[in-house]
Jmol script that loads the backbone (N, CA, C; Angstrom):
load data "model"
ATOM      1  N   UNK A   1       4.612  -0.764 -19.423  1.00  0.00           N
ATOM      2  CA  UNK A   1       4.406  -2.311 -20.341  1.00  0.00           C
ATOM      3  C   UNK A   1       4.478  -3.321 -19.471  1.00  0.00           C
ATOM      4  N   UNK A   2       3.455  -4.027 -19.325  1.00  0.00           N
ATOM      5  CA  UNK A   2       4.193  -5.685 -18.426  1.00  0.00           C
ATOM      6  C   UNK A   2       4.308  -6.520 -19.156  1.00  0.00           C
ATOM      7  N   UNK A   3       4.892  -7.866 -18.619  1.00  0.00           N
ATOM      8  CA  UNK A   3       5.379  -9.054 -19.467  1.00  0.00           C
ATOM      9  C   UNK A   3       4.943 -10.265 -18.415  1.00  0.00           C
ATOM     10  N   UNK A   4       4.698 -11.270 -18.947  1.00  0.00           N
ATOM     11  CA  UNK A   4       4.218 -12.314 -17.936  1.00  0.00           C
ATOM     12  C   UNK A   4       5.378 -13.149 -17.389  1.00  0.00           C
ATOM     13  N   UNK A   5       5.224 -13.812 -16.254  1.00  0.00           N
ATOM     14  CA  UNK A   5       6.785 -14.842 -15.808  1.00  0.00           C
ATOM     15  C   UNK A   5       7.093 -15.610 -17.036  1.00  0.00           C
ATOM     16  N   UNK A   6       6.226 -16.168 -17.813  1.00  0.00           N
ATOM     17  CA  UNK A   6       6.222 -17.114 -18.956  1.00  0.00           C
ATOM     18  C   UNK A   6       7.099 -16.465 -20.312  1.00  0.00           C
ATOM     19  N   UNK A   7       6.807 -15.305 -20.273  1.00  0.00           N
ATOM     20  CA  UNK A   7       7.716 -14.458 -20.979  1.00  0.00           C
ATOM     21  C   UNK A   7       8.652 -14.340 -20.786  1.00  0.00           C
ATOM     22  N   UNK A   8       9.561 -13.836 -19.565  1.00  0.00           N
ATOM     23  CA  UNK A   8      10.678 -13.850 -18.891  1.00  0.00           C
ATOM     24  C   UNK A   8      11.227 -15.194 -18.865  1.00  0.00           C
ATOM     25  N   UNK A   9      10.446 -16.210 -18.882  1.00  0.00           N
ATOM     26  CA  UNK A   9      11.286 -17.569 -18.587  1.00  0.00           C
ATOM     27  C   UNK A   9      11.734 -17.897 -20.179  1.00  0.00           C
ATOM     28  N   UNK A  10      10.670 -17.678 -21.328  1.00  0.00           N
ATOM     29  CA  UNK A  10      11.316 -17.589 -22.519  1.00  0.00           C
ATOM     30  C   UNK A  10      12.279 -16.897 -22.844  1.00  0.00           C
ATOM     31  N   UNK A  11      12.571 -15.373 -22.401  1.00  0.00           N
ATOM     32  CA  UNK A  11      13.809 -14.645 -22.510  1.00  0.00           C
ATOM     33  C   UNK A  11      14.877 -15.392 -21.947  1.00  0.00           C
ATOM     34  N   UNK A  12      14.616 -15.958 -20.739  1.00  0.00           N
ATOM     35  CA  UNK A  12      15.679 -16.440 -20.244  1.00  0.00           C
ATOM     36  C   UNK A  12      16.240 -17.784 -20.995  1.00  0.00           C
ATOM     37  N   UNK A  13      15.416 -18.511 -21.188  1.00  0.00           N
ATOM     38  CA  UNK A  13      15.673 -19.996 -22.085  1.00  0.00           C
ATOM     39  C   UNK A  13      16.474 -19.652 -23.432  1.00  0.00           C
ATOM     40  N   UNK A  14      16.163 -18.486 -24.120  1.00  0.00           N
ATOM     41  CA  UNK A  14      16.566 -18.639 -25.062  1.00  0.00           C
ATOM     42  C   UNK A  14      17.620 -17.507 -25.088  1.00  0.00           C
ATOM     43  N   UNK A  15      17.926 -17.087 -24.049  1.00  0.00           N
ATOM     44  CA  UNK A  15      19.161 -15.605 -24.137  1.00  0.00           C
ATOM     45  C   UNK A  15      18.796 -14.649 -24.513  1.00  0.00           C
ATOM     46  N   UNK A  16      17.780 -14.278 -24.476  1.00  0.00           N
ATOM     47  CA  UNK A  16      17.491 -13.009 -25.098  1.00  0.00           C
ATOM     48  C   UNK A  16      18.212 -12.272 -23.925  1.00  0.00           C
ATOM     49  N   UNK A  17      18.874 -10.961 -24.633  1.00  0.00           N
ATOM     50  CA  UNK A  17      19.278 -10.177 -23.395  1.00  0.00           C
ATOM     51  C   UNK A  17      18.318  -9.319 -22.872  1.00  0.00           C
ATOM     52  N   UNK A  18      18.402  -9.124 -21.744  1.00  0.00           N
ATOM     53  CA  UNK A  18      17.762  -8.566 -20.277  1.00  0.00           C
ATOM     54  C   UNK A  18      18.292  -8.220 -19.115  1.00  0.00           C
ATOM     55  N   UNK A  19      17.866  -7.597 -18.469  1.00  0.00           N
ATOM     56  CA  UNK A  19      18.481  -7.439 -17.130  1.00  0.00           C
ATOM     57  C   UNK A  19      16.934  -7.413 -16.447  1.00  0.00           C
ATOM     58  N   UNK A  20      17.205  -8.456 -15.397  1.00  0.00           N
ATOM     59  CA  UNK A  20      16.024  -8.775 -14.474  1.00  0.00           C
ATOM     60  C   UNK A  20      16.567  -7.777 -13.266  1.00  0.00           C
ATOM     61  N   UNK A  21      15.428  -6.715 -12.713  1.00  0.00           N
ATOM     62  CA  UNK A  21      16.156  -5.649 -11.662  1.00  0.00           C
ATOM     63  C   UNK A  21      15.255  -6.071 -11.000  1.00  0.00           C
ATOM     64  N   UNK A  22      15.553  -6.618  -9.539  1.00  0.00           N
ATOM     65  CA  UNK A  22      14.699  -6.607  -8.075  1.00  0.00           C
ATOM     66  C   UNK A  22      14.688  -5.837  -7.173  1.00  0.00           C
ATOM     67  N   UNK A  23      14.005  -5.294  -6.980  1.00  0.00           N
ATOM     68  CA  UNK A  23      14.089  -3.965  -6.389  1.00  0.00           C
ATOM     69  C   UNK A  23      13.194  -4.260  -4.721  1.00  0.00           C
ATOM     70  N   UNK A  24      13.331  -5.440  -4.630  1.00  0.00           N
ATOM     71  CA  UNK A  24      13.036  -5.854  -3.496  1.00  0.00           C
ATOM     72  C   UNK A  24      13.696  -5.574  -2.130  1.00  0.00           C
ATOM     73  N   UNK A  25      13.383  -5.231  -0.973  1.00  0.00           N
ATOM     74  CA  UNK A  25      14.255  -4.975   0.006  1.00  0.00           C
ATOM     75  C   UNK A  25      15.040  -6.166   0.404  1.00  0.00           C
ATOM     76  N   UNK A  26      16.061  -6.090   1.295  1.00  0.00           N
ATOM     77  CA  UNK A  26      17.613  -7.305   1.708  1.00  0.00           C
ATOM     78  C   UNK A  26      16.424  -8.192   2.651  1.00  0.00           C
ATOM     79  N   UNK A  27      15.621  -8.104   3.266  1.00  0.00           N
ATOM     80  CA  UNK A  27      14.644  -8.929   4.168  1.00  0.00           C
ATOM     81  C   UNK A  27      13.902 -10.066   3.003  1.00  0.00           C
ATOM     82  N   UNK A  28      13.663  -9.514   1.836  1.00  0.00           N
ATOM     83  CA  UNK A  28      12.807 -10.509   1.158  1.00  0.00           C
ATOM     84  C   UNK A  28      13.652 -11.014   0.232  1.00  0.00           C
ATOM     85  N   UNK A  29      14.887 -10.185  -0.324  1.00  0.00           N
ATOM     86  CA  UNK A  29      15.663 -10.793  -0.920  1.00  0.00           C
ATOM     87  C   UNK A  29      16.633 -12.480  -0.299  1.00  0.00           C
ATOM     88  N   UNK A  30      16.666 -12.318   1.265  1.00  0.00           N
ATOM     89  CA  UNK A  30      16.726 -13.375   1.977  1.00  0.00           C
ATOM     90  C   UNK A  30      15.710 -14.725   1.811  1.00  0.00           C
ATOM     91  N   UNK A  31      14.618 -14.305   1.298  1.00  0.00           N
ATOM     92  CA  UNK A  31      13.717 -15.492   1.340  1.00  0.00           C
ATOM     93  C   UNK A  31      13.790 -15.793   0.232  1.00  0.00           C
ATOM     94  N   UNK A  32      13.936 -15.414  -0.818  1.00  0.00           N
ATOM     95  CA  UNK A  32      13.819 -16.017  -1.731  1.00  0.00           C
ATOM     96  C   UNK A  32      14.572 -15.021  -2.983  1.00  0.00           C
ATOM     97  N   UNK A  33      14.695 -15.589  -4.060  1.00  0.00           N
ATOM     98  CA  UNK A  33      15.397 -14.793  -5.435  1.00  0.00           C
ATOM     99  C   UNK A  33      15.614 -15.760  -6.840  1.00  0.00           C
ATOM    100  N   UNK A  34      15.741 -14.927  -7.809  1.00  0.00           N
ATOM    101  CA  UNK A  34      15.947 -15.453  -9.082  1.00  0.00           C
ATOM    102  C   UNK A  34      17.546 -15.360  -9.202  1.00  0.00           C
ATOM    103  N   UNK A  35      18.225 -16.698  -9.786  1.00  0.00           N
ATOM    104  CA  UNK A  35      19.460 -16.312 -10.127  1.00  0.00           C
ATOM    105  C   UNK A  35      19.669 -15.305 -11.540  1.00  0.00           C
ATOM    106  N   UNK A  36      20.757 -14.667 -11.339  1.00  0.00           N
ATOM    107  CA  UNK A  36      21.001 -13.664 -12.091  1.00  0.00           C
ATOM    108  C   UNK A  36      20.273 -12.301 -12.268  1.00  0.00           C
ATOM    109  N   UNK A  37      19.333 -11.997 -11.282  1.00  0.00           N
ATOM    110  CA  UNK A  37      18.926 -10.745 -10.996  1.00  0.00           C
ATOM    111  C   UNK A  37      19.742  -9.637 -10.713  1.00  0.00           C
ATOM    112  N   UNK A  38      19.936  -8.255 -10.919  1.00  0.00           N
ATOM    113  CA  UNK A  38      20.388  -7.566 -10.390  1.00  0.00           C
ATOM    114  C   UNK A  38      19.349  -6.898  -8.961  1.00  0.00           C
ATOM    115  N   UNK A  39      20.204  -6.714  -8.092  1.00  0.00           N
ATOM    116  CA  UNK A  39      19.477  -6.284  -6.972  1.00  0.00           C
ATOM    117  C   UNK A  39      19.773  -4.856  -6.466  1.00  0.00           C
ATOM    118  N   UNK A  40      18.418  -4.176  -6.746  1.00  0.00           N
ATOM    119  CA  UNK A  40      18.960  -2.667  -6.289  1.00  0.00           C
ATOM    120  C   UNK A  40      17.325  -2.408  -5.613  1.00  0.00           C
ATOM    121  N   UNK A  41      17.612  -2.236  -4.175  1.00  0.00           N
ATOM    122  CA  UNK A  41      16.229  -1.839  -3.531  1.00  0.00           C
ATOM    123  C   UNK A  41      15.679  -0.501  -4.332  1.00  0.00           C
ATOM    124  N   UNK A  42      14.529  -0.405  -4.089  1.00  0.00           N
ATOM    125  CA  UNK A  42      13.522   0.527  -4.571  1.00  0.00           C
ATOM    126  C   UNK A  42      14.264   1.650  -4.136  1.00  0.00           C
ATOM    127  N   UNK A  43      14.177   2.265  -3.082  1.00  0.00           N
ATOM    128  CA  UNK A  43      14.518   3.237  -2.415  1.00  0.00           C
ATOM    129  C   UNK A  43      16.070   3.816  -2.612  1.00  0.00           C
ATOM    130  N   UNK A  44      16.844   2.902  -3.257  1.00  0.00           N
ATOM    131  CA  UNK A  44      18.016   3.295  -3.639  1.00  0.00           C
ATOM    132  C   UNK A  44      18.223   3.411  -4.951  1.00  0.00           C
ATOM    133  N   UNK A  45      17.489   3.519  -5.862  1.00  0.00           N
ATOM    134  CA  UNK A  45      17.285   3.202  -7.298  1.00  0.00           C
ATOM    135  C   UNK A  45      17.954   4.732  -8.108  1.00  0.00           C
ATOM    136  N   UNK A  46      17.493   5.760  -7.211  1.00  0.00           N
ATOM    137  CA  UNK A  46      17.947   7.145  -7.738  1.00  0.00           C
ATOM    138  C   UNK A  46      19.323   7.216  -8.223  1.00  0.00           C
ATOM    139  N   UNK A  47      20.100   6.992  -6.613  1.00  0.00           N
ATOM    140  CA  UNK A  47      21.824   7.081  -6.781  1.00  0.00           C
ATOM    141  C   UNK A  47      22.224   5.684  -7.326  1.00  0.00           C
ATOM    142  N   UNK A  48      21.477   4.758  -7.864  1.00  0.00           N
ATOM    143  CA  UNK A  48      22.060   3.509  -8.619  1.00  0.00           C
ATOM    144  C   UNK A  48      21.862   3.387 -10.415  1.00  0.00           C
ATOM    145  N   UNK A  49      21.406   4.469 -10.652  1.00  0.00           N
ATOM    146  CA  UNK A  49      20.669   4.300 -12.318  1.00  0.00           C
ATOM    147  C   UNK A  49      22.221   4.362 -13.178  1.00  0.00           C
ATOM    148  N   UNK A  50      22.996   4.281 -12.706  1.00  0.00           N
ATOM    149  CA  UNK A  50      24.687   3.811 -13.432  1.00  0.00           C
ATOM    150  C   UNK A  50      24.593   2.569 -13.449  1.00  0.00           C
ATOM    151  N   UNK A  51      23.831   1.472 -12.798  1.00  0.00           N
ATOM    152  CA  UNK A  51      23.785   0.075 -12.830  1.00  0.00           C
ATOM    153  C   UNK A  51      22.870  -0.121 -14.091  1.00  0.00           C
ATOM    154  N   UNK A  52      22.038   0.596 -14.820  1.00  0.00           N
ATOM    155  CA  UNK A  52      21.103   0.146 -15.416  1.00  0.00           C
ATOM    156  C   UNK A  52      21.787   0.713 -17.031  1.00  0.00           C
ATOM    157  N   UNK A  53      20.997  -0.323 -18.078  1.00  0.00           N
ATOM    158  CA  UNK A  53      21.226   0.100 -19.549  1.00  0.00           C
ATOM    159  C   UNK A  53      20.056   0.164 -19.893  1.00  0.00           C
ATOM    160  N   UNK A  54      20.247   1.100 -21.126  1.00  0.00           N
ATOM    161  CA  UNK A  54      18.787   1.612 -22.201  1.00  0.00           C
ATOM    162  C   UNK A  54      19.136   0.611 -23.517  1.00  0.00           C
ATOM    163  N   UNK A  55      20.038  -0.084 -23.464  1.00  0.00           N
ATOM    164  CA  UNK A  55      20.364  -1.145 -24.574  1.00  0.00           C
ATOM    165  C   UNK A  55      19.494  -2.244 -24.657  1.00  0.00           C
ATOM    166  N   UNK A  56      18.886  -2.783 -23.948  1.00  0.00           N
ATOM    167  CA  UNK A  56      17.974  -4.068 -23.769  1.00  0.00           C
ATOM    168  C   UNK A  56      16.907  -3.888 -22.600  1.00  0.00           C
ATOM    169  N   UNK A  57      15.561  -4.913 -22.723  1.00  0.00           N
ATOM    170  CA  UNK A  57      14.803  -4.812 -21.718  1.00  0.00           C
ATOM    171  C   UNK A  57      15.060  -4.784 -20.249  1.00  0.00           C
ATOM    172  N   UNK A  58      14.895  -3.993 -19.398  1.00  0.00           N
ATOM    173  CA  UNK A  58      15.069  -4.360 -17.751  1.00  0.00           C
ATOM    174  C   UNK A  58      13.486  -4.456 -17.440  1.00  0.00           C
ATOM    175  N   UNK A  59      13.711  -5.908 -16.814  1.00  0.00           N
ATOM    176  CA  UNK A  59      12.184  -6.501 -16.328  1.00  0.00           C
ATOM    177  C   UNK A  59      12.411  -6.144 -14.961  1.00  0.00           C
ATOM    178  N   UNK A  60      11.179  -5.217 -14.312  1.00  0.00           N
ATOM    179  CA  UNK A  60      11.728  -4.842 -12.860  1.00  0.00           C
ATOM    180  C   UNK A  60      10.716  -5.771 -12.290  1.00  0.00           C
ATOM    181  N   UNK A  61      11.047  -6.194 -11.208  1.00  0.00           N
ATOM    182  CA  UNK A  61      10.322  -7.362 -10.300  1.00  0.00           C
ATOM    183  C   UNK A  61      10.569  -6.922  -8.700  1.00  0.00           C
ATOM    184  N   UNK A  62       9.369  -7.396  -8.327  1.00  0.00           N
ATOM    185  CA  UNK A  62       8.928  -7.075  -6.839  1.00  0.00           C
ATOM    186  C   UNK A  62       8.332  -8.662  -6.249  1.00  0.00           C
ATOM    187  N   UNK A  63       7.531  -8.153  -5.277  1.00  0.00           N
ATOM    188  CA  UNK A  63       6.714  -9.304  -4.483  1.00  0.00           C
ATOM    189  C   UNK A  63       5.463  -9.822  -5.382  1.00  0.00           C
ATOM    190  N   UNK A  64       5.051  -8.748  -5.432  1.00  0.00           N
ATOM    191  CA  UNK A  64       3.650  -9.516  -6.621  1.00  0.00           C
ATOM    192  C   UNK A  64       3.355  -8.403  -7.477  1.00  0.00           C
ATOM    193  N   UNK A  65       4.051  -7.369  -7.497  1.00  0.00           N
ATOM    194  CA  UNK A  65       3.997  -6.354  -8.911  1.00  0.00           C
ATOM    195  C   UNK A  65       3.720  -5.142  -8.805  1.00  0.00           C
ATOM    196  N   UNK A  66       3.551  -4.696  -7.521  1.00  0.00           N
ATOM    197  CA  UNK A  66       2.725  -3.204  -7.510  1.00  0.00           C
ATOM    198  C   UNK A  66       4.024  -1.923  -6.942  1.00  0.00           C
ATOM    199  N   UNK A  67       5.178  -2.622  -6.466  1.00  0.00           N
ATOM    200  CA  UNK A  67       6.266  -1.508  -6.505  1.00  0.00           C
ATOM    201  C   UNK A  67       6.986  -1.791  -7.675  1.00  0.00           C
ATOM    202  N   UNK A  68       6.918  -3.001  -8.437  1.00  0.00           N
ATOM    203  CA  UNK A  68       7.455  -2.166  -9.358  1.00  0.00           C
ATOM    204  C   UNK A  68       7.112  -1.898 -10.841  1.00  0.00           C
ATOM    205  N   UNK A  69       5.701  -1.974 -10.818  1.00  0.00           N
ATOM    206  CA  UNK A  69       4.973  -1.128 -11.740  1.00  0.00           C
ATOM    207  C   UNK A  69       5.070   0.170 -11.255  1.00  0.00           C
ATOM    208  N   UNK A  70       5.308   0.699  -9.934  1.00  0.00           N
ATOM    209  CA  UNK A  70       5.665   2.094  -9.766  1.00  0.00           C
ATOM    210  C   UNK A  70       6.785   2.207 -10.013  1.00  0.00           C
ATOM    211  N   UNK A  71       7.898   1.439 -10.370  1.00  0.00           N
ATOM    212  CA  UNK A  71       9.146   1.700 -10.622  1.00  0.00           C
ATOM    213  C   UNK A  71       9.439   2.049 -11.758  1.00  0.00           C
ATOM    214  N   UNK A  72       8.706   1.149 -12.759  1.00  0.00           N
ATOM    215  CA  UNK A  72       8.365   0.903 -14.254  1.00  0.00           C
ATOM    216  C   UNK A  72       8.403   2.777 -14.534  1.00  0.00           C
ATOM    217  N   UNK A  73       7.189   3.080 -14.221  1.00  0.00           N
ATOM    218  CA  UNK A  73       6.281   4.298 -14.493  1.00  0.00           C
ATOM    219  C   UNK A  73       7.715   5.165 -14.228  1.00  0.00           C
ATOM    220  N   UNK A  74       8.156   5.116 -13.325  1.00  0.00           N
ATOM    221  CA  UNK A  74       9.595   6.486 -12.682  1.00  0.00           C
ATOM    222  C   UNK A  74      10.578   6.073 -13.669  1.00  0.00           C
ATOM    223  N   UNK A  75      11.087   4.908 -14.065  1.00  0.00           N
ATOM    224  CA  UNK A  75      12.216   4.698 -14.842  1.00  0.00           C
ATOM    225  C   UNK A  75      11.568   5.067 -16.300  1.00  0.00           C
ATOM    226  N   UNK A  76      10.514   4.844 -16.808  1.00  0.00           N
ATOM    227  CA  UNK A  76       9.974   5.195 -18.051  1.00  0.00           C
ATOM    228  C   UNK A  76      10.440   6.883 -18.383  1.00  0.00           C
ATOM    229  N   UNK A  77       9.799   7.673 -17.454  1.00  0.00           N
ATOM    230  CA  UNK A  77       9.476   8.989 -16.980  1.00  0.00           C
ATOM    231  C   UNK A  77      11.265   9.502 -16.740  1.00  0.00           C
ATOM    232  N   UNK A  78      12.104   8.905 -16.510  1.00  0.00           N
ATOM    233  CA  UNK A  78      13.692   9.237 -16.566  1.00  0.00           C
ATOM    234  C   UNK A  78      14.353   8.469 -17.431  1.00  0.00           C
ATOM    235  N   UNK A  79      13.784   8.534 -18.566  1.00  0.00           N
ATOM    236  CA  UNK A  79      14.806   8.072 -19.718  1.00  0.00           C
ATOM    237  C   UNK A  79      15.014   6.652 -19.892  1.00  0.00           C
ATOM    238  N   UNK A  80      14.416   5.437 -19.113  1.00  0.00           N
ATOM    239  CA  UNK A  80      14.777   4.188 -19.331  1.00  0.00           C
ATOM    240  C   UNK A  80      13.510   4.053 -19.819  1.00  0.00           C
ATOM    241  N   UNK A  81      12.846   3.755 -20.983  1.00  0.00           N
ATOM    242  CA  UNK A  81      11.384   3.310 -21.747  1.00  0.00           C
ATOM    243  C   UNK A  81      11.717   1.713 -22.292  1.00  0.00           C
ATOM    244  N   UNK A  82      12.912   1.336 -21.780  1.00  0.00           N
ATOM    245  CA  UNK A  82      13.117  -0.074 -21.795  1.00  0.00           C
ATOM    246  C   UNK A  82      12.419  -0.639 -20.523  1.00  0.00           C
ATOM    247  N   UNK A  83      12.320  -0.087 -19.477  1.00  0.00           N
ATOM    248  CA  UNK A  83      11.512  -1.093 -18.360  1.00  0.00           C
ATOM    249  C   UNK A  83      10.441  -1.393 -18.504  1.00  0.00           C
ATOM    250  N   UNK A  84      10.341  -2.453 -18.034  1.00  0.00           N
ATOM    251  CA  UNK A  84       8.921  -3.265 -18.075  1.00  0.00           C
ATOM    252  C   UNK A  84       8.570  -4.106 -16.544  1.00  0.00           C
ATOM    253  N   UNK A  85       7.297  -3.964 -16.432  1.00  0.00           N
ATOM    254  CA  UNK A  85       7.117  -4.407 -15.162  1.00  0.00           C
ATOM    255  C   UNK A  85       6.695  -5.982 -15.381  1.00  0.00           C
ATOM    256  N   UNK A  86       7.287  -6.807 -14.273  1.00  0.00           N
ATOM    257  CA  UNK A  86       7.047  -8.347 -14.322  1.00  0.00           C
ATOM    258  C   UNK A  86       5.652  -8.563 -13.697  1.00  0.00           C
ATOM    259  N   UNK A  87       4.592  -8.692 -14.182  1.00  0.00           N
ATOM    260  CA  UNK A  87       3.102  -9.104 -13.790  1.00  0.00           C
ATOM    261  C   UNK A  87       3.289 -10.119 -12.663  1.00  0.00           C
ATOM    262  N   UNK A  88       3.031  -9.978 -11.293  1.00  0.00           N
ATOM    263  CA  UNK A  88       2.729 -11.127 -10.223  1.00  0.00           C
ATOM    264  C   UNK A  88       4.067 -11.314  -9.768  1.00  0.00           C
ATOM    265  N   UNK A  89       5.378 -10.304  -9.961  1.00  0.00           N
ATOM    266  CA  UNK A  89       6.277 -10.556  -9.319  1.00  0.00           C
ATOM    267  C   UNK A  89       6.919 -12.004  -9.130  1.00  0.00           C
ATOM    268  N   UNK A  90       7.796 -12.008  -7.929  1.00  0.00           N
ATOM    269  CA  UNK A  90       8.342 -13.122  -7.380  1.00  0.00           C
ATOM    270  C   UNK A  90       7.450 -14.455  -7.346  1.00  0.00           C
ATOM    271  N   UNK A  91       6.186 -13.777  -6.951  1.00  0.00           N
ATOM    272  CA  UNK A  91       5.178 -14.939  -6.242  1.00  0.00           C
ATOM    273  C   UNK A  91       4.757 -15.629  -7.269  1.00  0.00           C
ATOM    274  N   UNK A  92       4.344 -15.112  -8.431  1.00  0.00           N
ATOM    275  CA  UNK A  92       4.011 -15.504  -9.943  1.00  0.00           C
ATOM    276  C   UNK A  92       4.942 -16.476 -10.230  1.00  0.00           C
ATOM    277  N   UNK A  93       6.391 -16.368 -10.128  1.00  0.00           N
ATOM    278  CA  UNK A  93       7.375 -16.676 -10.817  1.00  0.00           C
ATOM    279  C   UNK A  93       7.583 -18.377 -10.213  1.00  0.00           C
ATOM    280  N   UNK A  94       7.196 -17.958  -8.752  1.00  0.00           N
ATOM    281  CA  UNK A  94       7.140 -19.213  -7.601  1.00  0.00           C
ATOM    282  C   UNK A  94       6.042 -20.112  -8.117  1.00  0.00           C
ATOM    283  N   UNK A  95       4.962 -19.441  -8.324  1.00  0.00           N
ATOM    284  CA  UNK A  95       3.310 -20.341  -8.290  1.00  0.00           C
ATOM    285  C   UNK A  95       3.814 -21.042  -9.943  1.00  0.00           C
ATOM    286  N   UNK A  96       3.976 -20.511 -10.992  1.00  0.00           N
ATOM    287  CA  UNK A  96       4.043 -20.578 -12.355  1.00  0.00           C
ATOM    288  C   UNK A  96       5.084 -21.111 -13.329  1.00  0.00           C
ATOM    289  N   UNK A  97       6.491 -20.874 -12.774  1.00  0.00           N
ATOM    290  CA  UNK A  97       7.608 -21.282 -13.353  1.00  0.00           C
ATOM    291  C   UNK A  97       8.343 -22.147 -12.460  1.00  0.00           C
ATOM    292  N   UNK A  98       8.651 -22.021 -11.261  1.00  0.00           N
ATOM    293  CA  UNK A  98       9.504 -22.468 -10.663  1.00  0.00           C
ATOM    294  C   UNK A  98       9.224 -22.633  -9.124  1.00  0.00           C
ATOM    295  N   UNK A  99       8.538 -23.848  -8.807  1.00  0.00           N
ATOM    296  CA  UNK A  99       8.200 -23.960  -7.278  1.00  0.00           C
ATOM    297  C   UNK A  99       9.209 -23.999  -6.447  1.00  0.00           C
ATOM    298  N   UNK A 100      10.590 -23.951  -6.645  1.00  0.00           N
ATOM    299  CA  UNK A 100      11.858 -24.242  -5.962  1.00  0.00           C
ATOM    300  C   UNK A 100      12.015 -22.572  -5.412  1.00  0.00           C
ATOM    301  N   UNK A 101      11.350 -21.646  -5.714  1.00  0.00           N
ATOM    302  CA  UNK A 101      11.718 -20.408  -5.122  1.00  0.00           C
ATOM    303  C   UNK A 101      10.783 -20.380  -4.408  1.00  0.00           C
ATOM    304  N   UNK A 102      10.975 -19.908  -2.856  1.00  0.00           N
ATOM    305  CA  UNK A 102      10.133 -20.074  -1.951  1.00  0.00           C
ATOM    306  C   UNK A 102       8.982 -18.929  -2.055  1.00  0.00           C
ATOM    307  N   UNK A 103       7.806 -19.271  -1.726  1.00  0.00           N
ATOM    308  CA  UNK A 103       6.811 -18.021  -1.804  1.00  0.00           C
ATOM    309  C   UNK A 103       6.761 -17.479  -0.286  1.00  0.00           C
ATOM    310  N   UNK A 104       6.335 -15.895  -0.117  1.00  0.00           N
ATOM    311  CA  UNK A 104       6.301 -15.256   1.251  1.00  0.00           C
ATOM    312  C   UNK A 104       4.971 -14.319   1.172  1.00  0.00           C
TER     313      UNK A 104
END
end "model"
wireframe off; spacefill off
backbone 0.3
color backbone group
């Protein structure tokens, strides 16, 4: 399942409980990030599942949505049916929601 950056913005503004999971690499995080995101690089996710909850949505984010889509499918198949993919990733967030977030 995918959600838009506008829906994520609404969740953040209204205080709707969720976890924003940033699966990008450290080098990408150094360029841009979204406040409040939990950073777990994609390749370290299997050993860090204990940092995630099944009690509210996990919005998975990468650069443009490709890796996060794959991670969502993997999380869903591993018991995290609450994981959703952020369409367009941080690139869409920067373009549509917060231009102060650098794009790359």
